[in-house]
KEMARPA-434978 format. One record per residue (C-alpha): residue number from 1; x, y, z. Coordinates in steps of 0.2 Angstrom, whole numbers, always signed. Each point is the difference from the previous one (the first is absolute). Layout:
REM residues N
<atom i="NUM" xx="X" yy="Y" zz="Z"/>
...
This chain:
REM residues 454
<atom i="1" xx="+68" yy="-160" zz="+238"/>
<atom i="2" xx="+12" yy="+15" zz="+3"/>
<atom i="3" xx="+7" yy="-1" zz="-17"/>
<atom i="4" xx="-18" yy="+1" zz="-7"/>
<atom i="5" xx="-3" yy="+15" zz="+10"/>
<atom i="6" xx="+16" yy="+9" zz="-6"/>
<atom i="7" xx="-5" yy="-4" zz="-18"/>
<atom i="8" xx="-17" yy="+7" zz="+2"/>
<atom i="9" xx="+7" yy="+16" zz="+8"/>
<atom i="10" xx="+13" yy="+2" zz="-14"/>
<atom i="11" xx="-14" yy="-2" zz="-13"/>
<atom i="12" xx="-10" yy="+13" zz="+9"/>
<atom i="13" xx="+14" yy="+12" zz="+1"/>
<atom i="14" xx="+4" yy="-1" zz="-19"/>
<atom i="15" xx="-18" yy="+2" zz="-4"/>
<atom i="16" xx="-3" yy="-18" zz="-6"/>
<atom i="17" xx="-15" yy="-2" zz="+12"/>
<atom i="18" xx="-15" yy="+12" zz="-4"/>
<atom i="19" xx="-4" yy="+13" zz="+13"/>
<atom i="20" xx="-17" yy="+6" zz="+5"/>
<atom i="21" xx="-4" yy="+18" zz="+1"/>
<atom i="22" xx="-2" yy="+6" zz="+18"/>
<atom i="23" xx="-2" yy="+16" zz="+9"/>
<atom i="24" xx="+7" yy="+10" zz="+14"/>
<atom i="25" xx="-10" yy="-1" zz="+16"/>
<atom i="26" xx="+0" yy="+8" zz="+16"/>
<atom i="27" xx="+12" yy="+2" zz="+14"/>
<atom i="28" xx="+2" yy="-6" zz="+18"/>
<atom i="29" xx="+5" yy="+14" zz="+12"/>
<atom i="30" xx="+7" yy="+11" zz="-15"/>
<atom i="31" xx="+9" yy="-15" zz="-9"/>
<atom i="32" xx="-5" yy="-7" zz="-16"/>
<atom i="33" xx="-8" yy="-17" zz="+0"/>
<atom i="34" xx="+12" yy="-12" zz="-8"/>
<atom i="35" xx="-9" yy="-11" zz="-13"/>
<atom i="36" xx="+3" yy="-18" zz="+6"/>
<atom i="37" xx="-3" yy="-12" zz="-14"/>
<atom i="38" xx="+9" yy="-3" zz="-17"/>
<atom i="39" xx="-11" yy="-5" zz="-15"/>
<atom i="40" xx="+8" yy="-17" zz="-1"/>
<atom i="41" xx="-6" yy="-12" zz="+13"/>
<atom i="42" xx="+15" yy="-9" zz="+6"/>
<atom i="43" xx="+0" yy="-8" zz="+17"/>
<atom i="44" xx="+17" yy="-7" zz="+7"/>
<atom i="45" xx="-7" yy="-6" zz="+16"/>
<atom i="46" xx="+8" yy="-17" zz="+3"/>
<atom i="47" xx="-11" yy="-14" zz="+6"/>
<atom i="48" xx="+11" yy="-2" zz="+15"/>
<atom i="49" xx="-4" yy="+18" zz="+7"/>
<atom i="50" xx="-6" yy="+0" zz="+18"/>
<atom i="51" xx="-4" yy="+19" zz="+1"/>
<atom i="52" xx="-13" yy="+8" zz="-12"/>
<atom i="53" xx="+3" yy="+17" zz="+9"/>
<atom i="54" xx="+13" yy="+9" zz="+11"/>
<atom i="55" xx="-2" yy="+13" zz="+13"/>
<atom i="56" xx="+16" yy="+10" zz="+4"/>
<atom i="57" xx="+0" yy="+9" zz="+16"/>
<atom i="58" xx="+14" yy="+12" zz="-1"/>
<atom i="59" xx="+6" yy="+9" zz="+15"/>
<atom i="60" xx="+10" yy="+15" zz="-6"/>
<atom i="61" xx="+13" yy="+7" zz="+11"/>
<atom i="62" xx="+7" yy="-17" zz="+6"/>
<atom i="63" xx="-8" yy="-9" zz="+14"/>
<atom i="64" xx="+11" yy="-6" zz="+14"/>
<atom i="65" xx="+2" yy="-19" zz="+0"/>
<atom i="66" xx="+4" yy="+0" zz="+19"/>
<atom i="67" xx="-16" yy="+9" zz="+4"/>
<atom i="68" xx="-12" yy="-10" zz="-11"/>
<atom i="69" xx="+4" yy="-18" zz="-6"/>
<atom i="70" xx="+18" yy="-3" zz="+6"/>
<atom i="71" xx="+1" yy="+5" zz="+18"/>
<atom i="72" xx="+16" yy="-4" zz="+10"/>
<atom i="73" xx="-6" yy="-2" zz="+18"/>
<atom i="74" xx="+17" yy="-5" zz="+6"/>
<atom i="75" xx="+10" yy="+14" zz="-7"/>
<atom i="76" xx="+6" yy="+15" zz="+10"/>
<atom i="77" xx="-13" yy="+13" zz="+3"/>
<atom i="78" xx="+8" yy="+12" zz="-12"/>
<atom i="79" xx="-4" yy="-12" zz="-14"/>
<atom i="80" xx="-15" yy="-9" zz="+7"/>
<atom i="81" xx="-9" yy="+16" zz="+2"/>
<atom i="82" xx="-16" yy="+4" zz="+11"/>
<atom i="83" xx="-11" yy="-13" zz="-7"/>
<atom i="84" xx="-3" yy="-18" zz="+7"/>
<atom i="85" xx="-2" yy="-15" zz="-11"/>
<atom i="86" xx="-15" yy="-12" zz="+1"/>
<atom i="87" xx="-3" yy="-18" zz="-5"/>
<atom i="88" xx="-10" yy="-4" zz="-15"/>
<atom i="89" xx="-10" yy="-15" zz="-5"/>
<atom i="90" xx="+15" yy="-8" zz="-8"/>
<atom i="91" xx="+12" yy="-8" zz="+12"/>
<atom i="92" xx="+16" yy="+9" zz="+3"/>
<atom i="93" xx="-5" yy="+16" zz="-10"/>
<atom i="94" xx="-1" yy="+16" zz="+9"/>
<atom i="95" xx="-5" yy="+17" zz="-8"/>
<atom i="96" xx="-2" yy="+18" zz="+7"/>
<atom i="97" xx="-13" yy="+2" zz="+14"/>
<atom i="98" xx="-9" yy="+13" zz="-10"/>
<atom i="99" xx="-5" yy="-13" zz="-13"/>
<atom i="100" xx="-12" yy="-11" zz="+11"/>
<atom i="101" xx="-12" yy="-4" zz="-14"/>
<atom i="102" xx="+14" yy="-5" zz="-12"/>
<atom i="103" xx="+7" yy="-10" zz="+14"/>
<atom i="104" xx="-15" yy="-11" zz="+0"/>
<atom i="105" xx="+1" yy="-2" zz="-19"/>
<atom i="106" xx="+18" yy="-5" zz="-1"/>
<atom i="107" xx="-4" yy="-17" zz="-7"/>
<atom i="108" xx="-8" yy="+10" zz="-15"/>
<atom i="109" xx="+16" yy="+9" zz="-6"/>
<atom i="110" xx="+18" yy="-3" zz="-2"/>
<atom i="111" xx="+15" yy="+12" zz="+4"/>
<atom i="112" xx="+16" yy="+3" zz="-10"/>
<atom i="113" xx="+11" yy="+7" zz="+13"/>
<atom i="114" xx="+16" yy="+1" zz="-10"/>
<atom i="115" xx="-4" yy="+13" zz="-14"/>
<atom i="116" xx="+14" yy="+11" zz="-4"/>
<atom i="117" xx="+6" yy="+12" zz="-14"/>
<atom i="118" xx="+12" yy="+15" zz="-2"/>
<atom i="119" xx="-11" yy="+16" zz="-2"/>
<atom i="120" xx="-1" yy="+10" zz="+16"/>
<atom i="121" xx="-10" yy="+15" zz="-6"/>
<atom i="122" xx="-19" yy="+0" zz="-2"/>
<atom i="123" xx="-3" yy="+1" zz="-18"/>
<atom i="124" xx="+14" yy="-12" zz="-6"/>
<atom i="125" xx="-5" yy="-11" zz="+15"/>
<atom i="126" xx="-18" yy="+0" zz="-5"/>
<atom i="127" xx="+5" yy="-4" zz="-18"/>
<atom i="128" xx="+9" yy="-15" zz="+4"/>
<atom i="129" xx="-13" yy="-6" zz="+12"/>
<atom i="130" xx="-14" yy="+2" zz="-13"/>
<atom i="131" xx="+9" yy="-6" zz="-15"/>
<atom i="132" xx="+13" yy="-12" zz="+6"/>
<atom i="133" xx="+14" yy="+10" zz="-9"/>
<atom i="134" xx="+13" yy="+11" zz="+7"/>
<atom i="135" xx="+0" yy="+17" zz="-8"/>
<atom i="136" xx="+13" yy="+5" zz="-13"/>
<atom i="137" xx="+3" yy="+16" zz="+9"/>
<atom i="138" xx="-2" yy="+0" zz="+19"/>
<atom i="139" xx="-4" yy="+17" zz="+6"/>
<atom i="140" xx="-12" yy="+8" zz="+12"/>
<atom i="141" xx="-9" yy="+9" zz="-13"/>
<atom i="142" xx="-2" yy="-14" zz="-12"/>
<atom i="143" xx="-15" yy="+4" zz="-11"/>
<atom i="144" xx="-12" yy="-10" zz="-9"/>
<atom i="145" xx="+3" yy="-1" zz="-19"/>
<atom i="146" xx="-4" yy="-10" zz="-16"/>
<atom i="147" xx="+16" yy="-10" zz="+3"/>
<atom i="148" xx="-5" yy="-8" zz="+16"/>
<atom i="149" xx="-3" yy="-18" zz="+2"/>
<atom i="150" xx="-19" yy="-2" zz="+2"/>
<atom i="151" xx="-11" yy="-3" zz="+15"/>
<atom i="152" xx="-5" yy="-18" zz="+1"/>
<atom i="153" xx="-18" yy="+4" zz="-3"/>
<atom i="154" xx="+5" yy="+8" zz="-16"/>
<atom i="155" xx="+9" yy="-15" zz="-5"/>
<atom i="156" xx="-16" yy="-11" zz="+3"/>
<atom i="157" xx="-10" yy="+13" zz="-10"/>
<atom i="158" xx="+13" yy="-2" zz="-14"/>
<atom i="159" xx="+0" yy="-19" zz="+0"/>
<atom i="160" xx="-18" yy="-4" zz="+4"/>
<atom i="161" xx="-11" yy="+5" zz="-15"/>
<atom i="162" xx="-15" yy="-9" zz="+7"/>
<atom i="163" xx="-16" yy="+10" zz="-4"/>
<atom i="164" xx="-7" yy="+7" zz="+16"/>
<atom i="165" xx="-13" yy="+14" zz="+5"/>
<atom i="166" xx="+11" yy="+7" zz="+14"/>
<atom i="167" xx="+18" yy="+7" zz="+0"/>
<atom i="168" xx="+14" yy="-13" zz="+1"/>
<atom i="169" xx="+10" yy="+11" zz="+13"/>
<atom i="170" xx="-6" yy="+13" zz="+12"/>
<atom i="171" xx="+11" yy="+10" zz="+12"/>
<atom i="172" xx="-7" yy="+11" zz="+15"/>
<atom i="173" xx="-3" yy="+10" zz="+10"/>
<atom i="174" xx="+15" yy="+12" zz="-2"/>
<atom i="175" xx="+16" yy="+0" zz="-10"/>
<atom i="176" xx="+16" yy="-3" zz="+10"/>
<atom i="177" xx="+6" yy="+18" zz="-2"/>
<atom i="178" xx="-7" yy="+16" zz="-5"/>
<atom i="179" xx="+8" yy="+16" zz="-7"/>
<atom i="180" xx="+13" yy="+2" zz="-13"/>
<atom i="181" xx="+4" yy="-18" zz="-2"/>
<atom i="182" xx="-8" yy="-17" zz="+0"/>
<atom i="183" xx="+7" yy="-16" zz="+7"/>
<atom i="184" xx="+6" yy="-12" zz="-13"/>
<atom i="185" xx="-8" yy="-18" zz="+0"/>
<atom i="186" xx="-18" yy="+6" zz="+2"/>
<atom i="187" xx="-3" yy="+1" zz="-18"/>
<atom i="188" xx="+2" yy="-10" zz="-16"/>
<atom i="189" xx="+17" yy="+7" zz="-5"/>
<atom i="190" xx="+7" yy="-6" zz="-16"/>
<atom i="191" xx="-16" yy="-10" zz="-4"/>
<atom i="192" xx="-9" yy="+17" zz="-3"/>
<atom i="193" xx="-14" yy="+10" zz="+8"/>
<atom i="194" xx="-13" yy="-11" zz="-6"/>
<atom i="195" xx="+5" yy="-13" zz="+12"/>
<atom i="196" xx="+1" yy="+12" zz="+15"/>
<atom i="197" xx="-12" yy="-6" zz="+15"/>
<atom i="198" xx="-16" yy="+9" zz="+1"/>
<atom i="199" xx="+2" yy="+12" zz="+14"/>
<atom i="200" xx="-14" yy="+4" zz="+12"/>
<atom i="201" xx="+6" yy="+15" zz="+10"/>
<atom i="202" xx="-14" yy="+3" zz="+11"/>
<atom i="203" xx="-3" yy="-5" zz="+18"/>
<atom i="204" xx="-11" yy="-15" zz="+1"/>
<atom i="205" xx="-5" yy="+4" zz="+18"/>
<atom i="206" xx="-7" yy="+17" zz="-6"/>
<atom i="207" xx="-19" yy="+2" zz="+1"/>
<atom i="208" xx="+0" yy="+6" zz="-18"/>
<atom i="209" xx="+12" yy="-14" zz="-7"/>
<atom i="210" xx="-5" yy="-5" zz="-17"/>
<atom i="211" xx="+9" yy="-3" zz="-17"/>
<atom i="212" xx="-10" yy="+11" zz="-11"/>
<atom i="213" xx="+12" yy="-3" zz="-14"/>
<atom i="214" xx="-7" yy="-17" zz="-4"/>
<atom i="215" xx="-17" yy="+9" zz="-3"/>
<atom i="216" xx="-6" yy="+7" zz="-16"/>
<atom i="217" xx="-1" yy="+18" zz="-2"/>
<atom i="218" xx="-17" yy="+7" zz="+3"/>
<atom i="219" xx="-11" yy="-2" zz="-15"/>
<atom i="220" xx="+11" yy="-13" zz="-9"/>
<atom i="221" xx="-9" yy="-16" zz="-3"/>
<atom i="222" xx="+8" yy="-17" zz="-2"/>
<atom i="223" xx="-5" yy="-1" zz="-18"/>
<atom i="224" xx="+7" yy="+17" zz="-4"/>
<atom i="225" xx="+16" yy="-4" zz="+9"/>
<atom i="226" xx="+3" yy="-15" zz="-11"/>
<atom i="227" xx="+2" yy="+12" zz="-15"/>
<atom i="228" xx="+19" yy="+3" zz="+1"/>
<atom i="229" xx="+0" yy="+17" zz="-8"/>
<atom i="230" xx="-14" yy="+7" zz="+11"/>
<atom i="231" xx="+8" yy="-8" zz="+15"/>
<atom i="232" xx="+16" yy="+9" zz="-3"/>
<atom i="233" xx="-9" yy="+16" zz="-2"/>
<atom i="234" xx="-10" yy="-3" zz="+16"/>
<atom i="235" xx="+14" yy="-6" zz="+11"/>
<atom i="236" xx="+15" yy="+9" zz="-7"/>
<atom i="237" xx="-2" yy="+13" zz="+13"/>
<atom i="238" xx="+3" yy="-13" zz="+14"/>
<atom i="239" xx="+17" yy="-4" zz="-5"/>
<atom i="240" xx="+11" yy="+12" zz="+10"/>
<atom i="241" xx="+19" yy="+0" zz="+2"/>
<atom i="242" xx="+11" yy="+8" zz="+14"/>
<atom i="243" xx="+14" yy="+7" zz="-10"/>
<atom i="244" xx="+12" yy="-1" zz="+15"/>
<atom i="245" xx="-2" yy="-19" zz="+0"/>
<atom i="246" xx="-2" yy="-3" zz="-18"/>
<atom i="247" xx="+12" yy="-15" zz="-1"/>
<atom i="248" xx="-10" yy="-11" zz="+12"/>
<atom i="249" xx="-17" yy="+8" zz="+1"/>
<atom i="250" xx="-3" yy="+3" zz="-19"/>
<atom i="251" xx="-14" yy="-4" zz="-11"/>
<atom i="252" xx="-3" yy="-19" zz="-3"/>
<atom i="253" xx="+2" yy="-7" zz="-17"/>
<atom i="254" xx="-16" yy="-5" zz="-8"/>
<atom i="255" xx="-4" yy="-18" zz="+5"/>
<atom i="256" xx="-13" yy="-13" zz="-4"/>
<atom i="257" xx="-17" yy="-1" zz="+8"/>
<atom i="258" xx="+1" yy="+17" zz="+8"/>
<atom i="259" xx="-19" yy="+1" zz="-2"/>
<atom i="260" xx="-2" yy="-16" zz="+10"/>
<atom i="261" xx="+10" yy="+7" zz="+15"/>
<atom i="262" xx="-10" yy="+16" zz="+0"/>
<atom i="263" xx="-17" yy="-8" zz="-1"/>
<atom i="264" xx="+5" yy="-16" zz="+10"/>
<atom i="265" xx="-13" yy="-3" zz="+14"/>
<atom i="266" xx="+13" yy="-12" zz="+8"/>
<atom i="267" xx="+13" yy="+14" zz="+1"/>
<atom i="268" xx="-12" yy="+13" zz="+8"/>
<atom i="269" xx="-6" yy="-13" zz="+12"/>
<atom i="270" xx="+17" yy="-5" zz="+5"/>
<atom i="271" xx="+5" yy="+17" zz="+6"/>
<atom i="272" xx="-17" yy="+3" zz="+9"/>
<atom i="273" xx="+5" yy="-1" zz="+18"/>
<atom i="274" xx="-18" yy="+5" zz="+5"/>
<atom i="275" xx="-5" yy="-18" zz="-4"/>
<atom i="276" xx="+10" yy="-7" zz="+15"/>
<atom i="277" xx="-9" yy="-2" zz="+16"/>
<atom i="278" xx="+5" yy="+12" zz="+14"/>
<atom i="279" xx="+6" yy="-14" zz="+11"/>
<atom i="280" xx="+12" yy="-6" zz="-14"/>
<atom i="281" xx="+7" yy="+18" zz="-2"/>
<atom i="282" xx="+3" yy="+1" zz="+18"/>
<atom i="283" xx="+9" yy="-16" zz="+0"/>
<atom i="284" xx="+13" yy="+7" zz="-12"/>
<atom i="285" xx="+2" yy="+16" zz="+10"/>
<atom i="286" xx="-8" yy="+17" zz="-4"/>
<atom i="287" xx="+15" yy="+8" zz="-7"/>
<atom i="288" xx="+8" yy="+3" zz="-17"/>
<atom i="289" xx="+11" yy="-15" zz="+1"/>
<atom i="290" xx="-13" yy="-12" zz="+7"/>
<atom i="291" xx="-13" yy="+5" zz="-13"/>
<atom i="292" xx="+13" yy="-1" zz="-14"/>
<atom i="293" xx="+4" yy="-18" zz="+5"/>
<atom i="294" xx="-19" yy="-4" zz="+0"/>
<atom i="295" xx="-1" yy="+8" zz="-17"/>
<atom i="296" xx="+14" yy="-11" zz="-5"/>
<atom i="297" xx="-10" yy="-16" zz="+5"/>
<atom i="298" xx="-15" yy="+6" zz="-10"/>
<atom i="299" xx="+11" yy="+3" zz="-16"/>
<atom i="300" xx="+8" yy="-17" zz="+0"/>
<atom i="301" xx="-17" yy="-8" zz="+3"/>
<atom i="302" xx="-6" yy="+10" zz="-15"/>
<atom i="303" xx="+15" yy="-7" zz="-11"/>
<atom i="304" xx="+13" yy="+13" zz="+2"/>
<atom i="305" xx="+17" yy="-9" zz="-1"/>
<atom i="306" xx="+11" yy="+11" zz="+10"/>
<atom i="307" xx="-4" yy="+13" zz="+13"/>
<atom i="308" xx="+13" yy="+11" zz="+9"/>
<atom i="309" xx="-4" yy="+9" zz="+16"/>
<atom i="310" xx="+13" yy="+13" zz="+5"/>
<atom i="311" xx="+2" yy="+4" zz="+19"/>
<atom i="312" xx="+10" yy="+15" zz="-6"/>
<atom i="313" xx="+3" yy="+18" zz="+5"/>
<atom i="314" xx="-18" yy="+4" zz="-4"/>
<atom i="315" xx="-5" yy="-11" zz="+14"/>
<atom i="316" xx="+15" yy="+3" zz="+11"/>
<atom i="317" xx="+13" yy="-12" zz="-5"/>
<atom i="318" xx="+13" yy="-10" zz="+9"/>
<atom i="319" xx="+15" yy="+12" zz="+0"/>
<atom i="320" xx="+2" yy="+0" zz="+19"/>
<atom i="321" xx="+17" yy="+8" zz="+3"/>
<atom i="322" xx="-8" yy="+8" zz="+15"/>
<atom i="323" xx="-13" yy="-6" zz="+13"/>
<atom i="324" xx="-1" yy="-17" zz="-8"/>
<atom i="325" xx="-9" yy="-9" zz="+14"/>
<atom i="326" xx="-14" yy="+12" zz="+3"/>
<atom i="327" xx="-3" yy="+2" zz="-19"/>
<atom i="328" xx="-1" yy="-18" zz="-3"/>
<atom i="329" xx="-11" yy="-5" zz="+15"/>
<atom i="330" xx="-12" yy="+14" zz="-3"/>
<atom i="331" xx="-3" yy="-2" zz="-18"/>
<atom i="332" xx="+11" yy="-11" zz="-12"/>
<atom i="333" xx="-1" yy="-16" zz="+10"/>
<atom i="334" xx="-18" yy="+0" zz="+5"/>
<atom i="335" xx="-6" yy="+5" zz="-17"/>
<atom i="336" xx="+10" yy="-13" zz="-8"/>
<atom i="337" xx="-5" yy="-13" zz="+13"/>
<atom i="338" xx="-18" yy="+4" zz="-3"/>
<atom i="339" xx="-1" yy="+1" zz="-19"/>
<atom i="340" xx="+12" yy="-15" zz="-4"/>
<atom i="341" xx="-9" yy="-11" zz="+13"/>
<atom i="342" xx="-17" yy="+5" zz="-8"/>
<atom i="343" xx="+7" yy="-3" zz="-17"/>
<atom i="344" xx="+7" yy="-17" zz="+3"/>
<atom i="345" xx="-16" yy="-6" zz="+9"/>
<atom i="346" xx="-12" yy="+8" zz="-12"/>
<atom i="347" xx="+9" yy="-8" zz="-15"/>
<atom i="348" xx="+0" yy="-17" zz="+8"/>
<atom i="349" xx="-18" yy="+1" zz="+5"/>
<atom i="350" xx="-4" yy="+4" zz="-19"/>
<atom i="351" xx="+10" yy="-14" zz="-6"/>
<atom i="352" xx="+13" yy="+13" zz="-8"/>
<atom i="353" xx="+15" yy="-2" zz="+10"/>
<atom i="354" xx="+6" yy="-15" zz="-9"/>
<atom i="355" xx="+0" yy="+9" zz="-16"/>
<atom i="356" xx="+6" yy="+18" zz="+6"/>
<atom i="357" xx="+18" yy="+3" zz="+5"/>
<atom i="358" xx="+2" yy="+13" zz="+13"/>
<atom i="359" xx="+17" yy="+7" zz="+4"/>
<atom i="360" xx="+5" yy="+14" zz="+12"/>
<atom i="361" xx="+17" yy="+9" zz="-3"/>
<atom i="362" xx="+8" yy="+17" zz="+0"/>
<atom i="363" xx="+16" yy="+9" zz="-6"/>
<atom i="364" xx="+12" yy="-8" zz="+12"/>
<atom i="365" xx="+1" yy="-4" zz="+19"/>
<atom i="366" xx="+6" yy="+11" zz="+13"/>
<atom i="367" xx="+16" yy="+1" zz="+11"/>
<atom i="368" xx="+1" yy="-12" zz="+15"/>
<atom i="369" xx="+7" yy="+13" zz="+11"/>
<atom i="370" xx="-12" yy="+14" zz="+6"/>
<atom i="371" xx="+7" yy="+18" zz="-4"/>
<atom i="372" xx="+0" yy="+15" zz="+12"/>
<atom i="373" xx="-17" yy="+5" zz="-6"/>
<atom i="374" xx="-9" yy="-16" zz="+5"/>
<atom i="375" xx="+0" yy="-5" zz="-18"/>
<atom i="376" xx="+7" yy="-12" zz="-12"/>
<atom i="377" xx="+9" yy="+4" zz="-16"/>
<atom i="378" xx="+0" yy="-8" zz="-18"/>
<atom i="379" xx="+7" yy="-17" zz="-1"/>
<atom i="380" xx="+0" yy="-10" zz="-16"/>
<atom i="381" xx="+11" yy="-14" zz="+6"/>
<atom i="382" xx="-14" yy="-9" zz="+8"/>
<atom i="383" xx="-19" yy="+1" zz="+0"/>
<atom i="384" xx="-16" yy="-11" zz="+1"/>
<atom i="385" xx="-13" yy="-4" zz="-13"/>
<atom i="386" xx="-17" yy="-8" zz="+4"/>
<atom i="387" xx="-8" yy="-12" zz="-13"/>
<atom i="388" xx="-17" yy="-9" zz="+1"/>
<atom i="389" xx="-12" yy="-8" zz="-12"/>
<atom i="390" xx="+1" yy="-4" zz="-18"/>
<atom i="391" xx="+10" yy="-16" zz="+3"/>
<atom i="392" xx="+11" yy="+6" zz="+14"/>
<atom i="393" xx="+0" yy="-12" zz="+14"/>
<atom i="394" xx="-5" yy="+8" zz="+17"/>
<atom i="395" xx="+10" yy="-1" zz="+16"/>
<atom i="396" xx="+17" yy="-1" zz="-8"/>
<atom i="397" xx="+16" yy="+10" zz="+1"/>
<atom i="398" xx="+13" yy="+2" zz="-14"/>
<atom i="399" xx="+16" yy="+7" zz="+6"/>
<atom i="400" xx="+6" yy="+7" zz="+16"/>
<atom i="401" xx="+8" yy="+16" zz="+6"/>
<atom i="402" xx="+14" yy="+0" zz="+13"/>
<atom i="403" xx="-2" yy="+3" zz="+18"/>
<atom i="404" xx="-2" yy="+19" zz="-2"/>
<atom i="405" xx="-10" yy="+0" zz="-16"/>
<atom i="406" xx="+14" yy="+8" zz="-9"/>
<atom i="407" xx="+5" yy="-13" zz="-14"/>
<atom i="408" xx="-7" yy="-16" zz="-7"/>
<atom i="409" xx="+7" yy="-15" zz="+10"/>
<atom i="410" xx="-8" yy="-13" zz="-12"/>
<atom i="411" xx="-7" yy="-1" zz="-17"/>
<atom i="412" xx="+3" yy="+18" zz="-5"/>
<atom i="413" xx="-14" yy="+6" zz="-12"/>
<atom i="414" xx="-2" yy="+15" zz="-12"/>
<atom i="415" xx="-15" yy="+9" zz="-6"/>
<atom i="416" xx="+3" yy="-8" zz="-17"/>
<atom i="417" xx="-3" yy="-17" zz="+9"/>
<atom i="418" xx="-17" yy="+7" zz="+6"/>
<atom i="419" xx="-5" yy="+6" zz="-17"/>
<atom i="420" xx="+5" yy="-16" zz="-8"/>
<atom i="421" xx="-10" yy="-10" zz="+13"/>
<atom i="422" xx="-15" yy="+12" zz="-3"/>
<atom i="423" xx="+1" yy="-3" zz="-19"/>
<atom i="424" xx="+2" yy="-18" zz="+1"/>
<atom i="425" xx="-16" yy="-1" zz="+11"/>
<atom i="426" xx="-9" yy="+10" zz="-12"/>
<atom i="427" xx="+4" yy="-12" zz="-14"/>
<atom i="428" xx="+14" yy="+10" zz="-9"/>
<atom i="429" xx="+17" yy="-7" zz="-2"/>
<atom i="430" xx="+12" yy="+12" zz="+9"/>
<atom i="431" xx="+12" yy="-2" zz="-15"/>
<atom i="432" xx="-13" yy="+6" zz="-12"/>
<atom i="433" xx="+8" yy="+14" zz="-10"/>
<atom i="434" xx="-7" yy="+18" zz="-3"/>
<atom i="435" xx="+9" yy="+13" zz="-10"/>
<atom i="436" xx="+5" yy="+17" zz="+5"/>
<atom i="437" xx="-1" yy="+16" zz="-11"/>
<atom i="438" xx="+16" yy="-5" zz="-8"/>
<atom i="439" xx="-6" yy="-18" zz="-4"/>
<atom i="440" xx="+11" yy="-8" zz="+12"/>
<atom i="441" xx="-7" yy="-16" zz="+8"/>
<atom i="442" xx="-2" yy="-1" zz="+19"/>
<atom i="443" xx="-8" yy="-13" zz="+11"/>
<atom i="444" xx="-15" yy="+6" zz="+10"/>
<atom i="445" xx="+9" yy="-5" zz="+16"/>
<atom i="446" xx="+18" yy="+0" zz="+5"/>
<atom i="447" xx="+0" yy="-13" zz="+13"/>
<atom i="448" xx="-5" yy="-18" zz="+5"/>
<atom i="449" xx="-17" yy="-7" zz="+5"/>
<atom i="450" xx="-1" yy="-3" zz="+19"/>
<atom i="451" xx="-6" yy="-18" zz="-3"/>
<atom i="452" xx="+0" yy="-4" zz="+18"/>
<atom i="453" xx="-14" yy="+11" zz="+3"/>
<atom i="454" xx="-11" yy="-7" zz="-14"/>
């Protein structure tokens, strides 16, 4: 099946497959909407796939493993920290006391407590955590470029050509970084801008939240918009480009079924949080992160294959060099506890957990030893990833850290192993090759499937 997909992709690139005319459509929060679907209808989804969709909950800044899912209650105070650990509904497993809801759902998710890599700065650390690839240049100011290895949602978009009326991949509610540079790994990299995630850069918790870019311009009918020339004239003004970020925020290539995405009732309905009962919205937490996680559920329910929710600097982030414990207990931990517990329960109640892989990760872990500012510093040698649903067995642990949470003590795991497991669950052979801008073949994952969790 992988060979057939590669052949079809090669045919497309050399023009052997006819291309439909398409149009430029609106932008989300200032970014051009990437057109999602190629003209040829190729579906590489293997029959063995256990996950139809995935939700990545990315905690930018680096969450402390000791203060979340890998506490060390018997370690010295300067390592153990201020938090107690609590028992979960899985015998022998303990997690941070400020995750009480997730403690009662421990049988629904598994923990990989031995994840490590080599990148100790945020941008390269986020890149390897997102893509499973170490950056070629490991510097603090590593900037996104067209040479980057793609975001996993972009790879899914590239490989899965199944026709759909919703985007294949959506990212929200903020980008990781803002300013003169962008964090690599968030975009499609060498696959091209047309495979960038659709970005929703608005606060889903805002009273005025809507995604106007999916709506037709005033006075433009569906019949009229289906005329390609007139559509270009009517919607061309909506295609905007921020010059400072042209490499990663540029205009999308023309793609097939642009009209379908603009006029799709399914897409408009999926983004409409007002359709959710107040009680459900309260259940996820009335904050930017909680409502983004709720929106992620709506999107996968509507058929979006990959949703990324960034708990980044736009929300607060996890870069707790100072005042680690107050910061975590007052916002980061309760917001994650509430939102993730609601998500897992909601997906299960709707019969979607078995087909939706949810995973929680960040740039890296944090130092076991507490610094002089009551904080913890960057620590890529060991961290924890939570995985649930989509064929991942609940209540399991893969790998262990040592007595201080500093290094893997058993079954060391890389971010590449995480992405390999993700793609395997979604029905893509991790060895499937994609080609960079120079035509060099690269497997979509540089790691091994964690079969013990499946």
